N, C-alpha and C positions, 0 to 999 in steps of 0.2 A: 768207241773213242770219245772221251769226254771233252767238253768245251774247256779251253783254257780258263782258269778260275778268275772271275772278275773280282771276287773278294781277295784272292791272292794278289792280284795286281794292285789293289788298293793298299794291301800290306806292304808290297814292294815300293809303292809310292811313298808311304810314310817312312820306310827305312831310308829311301833315297833322300827325302827331305832332311832327315837327321844327319846323314853322312855328308851330303853335299854342302849344307849350310854350316855344318860343324867344321868341315875341313877347308872349305873355300869361301869365296864371296860371290855367289851367283848374282848377276843382275839380269832380271827377266823383263823382256820388253814384248808387248803385243799379245800377252796370254789371253786377253779379253777377246781376241779374234777367234779363238778355238770354239767351235760350236758347243753349246752346253749339253746337247744330247744328240743321239743318232750316230751312225758310223762315221768315222774320220780316219784318214791315213796321215800320219806324221812322216814327212820325207826329210830325213836328217843328214846333213853332211857329216863325214866321218874321217877324222884325222887322228883320233886317240880313243883308246878303250874306255876312257872316262865319259865319252859323249852319251852313250846309252843311259848309264846310271844318272848322269846329270839331267837329261831330259825327263827321265822317270821321276826325279825328285822335284823338278820345278813345274812340270806340266799341271794344268788345272784338273786333269782327268787321269784315272788309272790307265796305264799303257801296256800293251802286250807287244813286245819287240820280237821280230824274227832274229834269232841269234844263231850263229854258226855252231854246229854240233861239237866242235873242238873245245868250246867253252864249258860244255857240260861234262866236267871231269870230277871224279871224287865226290866230295860233299856238295859241290856246286850243282851237280845234276839234280838231286831232289830239291835243292833250294830254289834254283831258277824255275824249275817246273812248278814248285809250290807257289811262287809269286806270279804265276800266269804267263811266263815267257814261252816262246815257241821255238823249239829246236829245229834247225834246218840243215840238211846235207847239201852243201853248195856244189858238190862234185857231180850231182845227178839231178834229175827232175824229181824232187822230193814231194810226192803226191800227198803224203800224210801231212807235211808242213803246210802245203797249199790249202788242203781241206780245213785244217785247224785255223789258219789265218782267215779264210773266208767265213768260217763259223764265227770268229770274233766280230767281223763286220756285220754279218747277218743278224747278230744279237745286239747290234747297236753300239759296239765297243770301239776302242781306239787301237789301231794297229800301227806300230812303229817300224819303219823300214829305213835301212841305209841303202839308198838306191845305187850307190857306186859299187856295192857288193862287198867291198873290203876297205880297210883303212888305206888312205892315200893322202893326197894334198888337201882333201876336204873341200874341193872347189866345184863339185858336181860335173867335172869335165867328161867323165865316161859313165853314162847311165846304162844299167841293164834294163831289160824289158819287163822285169818282174813287177815293178811299181805300176807301170801302165796296165799290166794284166789285172792286178788286183783292183785298180781303180775302175777299169772298164767292166769287169765282172760284177763288182759290188755296187757301182754307181756312187761310191763314197767320195766326198770331196777330199782333196789333198791340201794339207796345211804344211807349207815349207817351214823348216826349222833350221836356223843357222846357229851353230855352237862355235864361238870364237874365244880363243885364249886357252884352250885345253891342251894344245901342243906347244912346242917351243922349249923354253927352259924347263929343266927337271929339278925337282926338289932334292934335298939331301936326306931328309928324314924318311920319306917314303919313296923308294926307288921306282922310277918310271912314271911318277906323277908330277904335276906342276908343284911348285913350292906351296906350302900351306898358306892359306888366306889369299891366294891369288884370285884376282877378279876374273870371272869367266862369264861372258855374255851369252845369253840364250835369247834369240829373237824369233818370235813366231810371226809368220806372214799371213796374208789374206787367203782364205780357203778358195780353191778353184777346182773346176771340173776338168778332168783329163780328156773326156770325149768331145766330139764335135756336135753332139746332139742327135746323131743319126742312130745311135744304138748299135752300130756295127762292132763286131769283135773279130774281124778278119786280121790276117797278118799285116796287111797294109794299114788297117786302122790302128793296130798296135804300134807300128813304126811311127805313124803320124802322131799318135798320142805321146810317144816317148820324146819326140822332137818338141812338142808343145810343153811337156813337163820340164825338159831340160832348159828351155828358154825361161820359163817361169822361175825355176829354182835358181838359175844363174842370176837373174835380175834381183831376186830376193836377197841372195848372198851379197851382191854389190850394194844394195840398199842398206843391208845390215851393217856392212863395213863402214859406210858413210855415217850411219846413225850412231854407231858406237865409237867412231874415230879410229877403227882398226883398219889399216891399209892392206894388211895381208893376213892370211889364215893363221900364221905362226905368231902373230902379235897378241 
C-alpha cells in the first residue's frame, strides 16, 4: 500500500488555486499560522462540498483530505487518488484509510479532516472521535480552519454552488495539541481530547465570524 502522493497533493493544490480564485473571491486569513514543516492536521468545518477544494486551493501546504468513498465515482476515483486524497468508508472502521492517514502524518504531511463527519451546519457542534484519535496517535498539532460563505445562496450558472465571484472567507487558527501531555491513548483520554478539541474549534469559529463580520455560517 503506497503512501498518498505528496506530489499529487501539490498538483491538487495548484488545481484548487486556479479553480477557487477563478470562480470565487477567497479571502484567506491566518495562513501564516500553519507550521511550515512537519505533520499538521487541518480540522475544517463542513457545510458545503466546496469546503474541501477551497481549503486545498488556499492552504499554504499540499493537503491530503479524508474523503468519503461515495465521492470516488467514475473518473473522480483515479483523479482524487492521483492528487493524494484518502478514500474512507464511513460505515465501518476503515483500517486502510486509517493507516494511509497516519502514513501522511508520519511522513510530515498535512491531513485534512472534517471532524463533524458529514456536511451539516458547519458549526463543530457534533464531533466524532476520529480527529482526536489521529492527533493522539501522531502527536501532530491541529490547526482549526473555518470556511465561511460557502453555503447559503446558490448561483444560477453552476447548480449547487454559490454565485460566481462570491467572497468566501477561510480563516486558519492557532495550532494546538489535543493531548494533555501524558501520552495516554485510552478511551478516556480520547473522550477528553475530543472535548478539548471541540472547545478550541468552537472558539475559533466564533472568532472567525467576528473577524470576518459574518454572524452565522450561512452568511
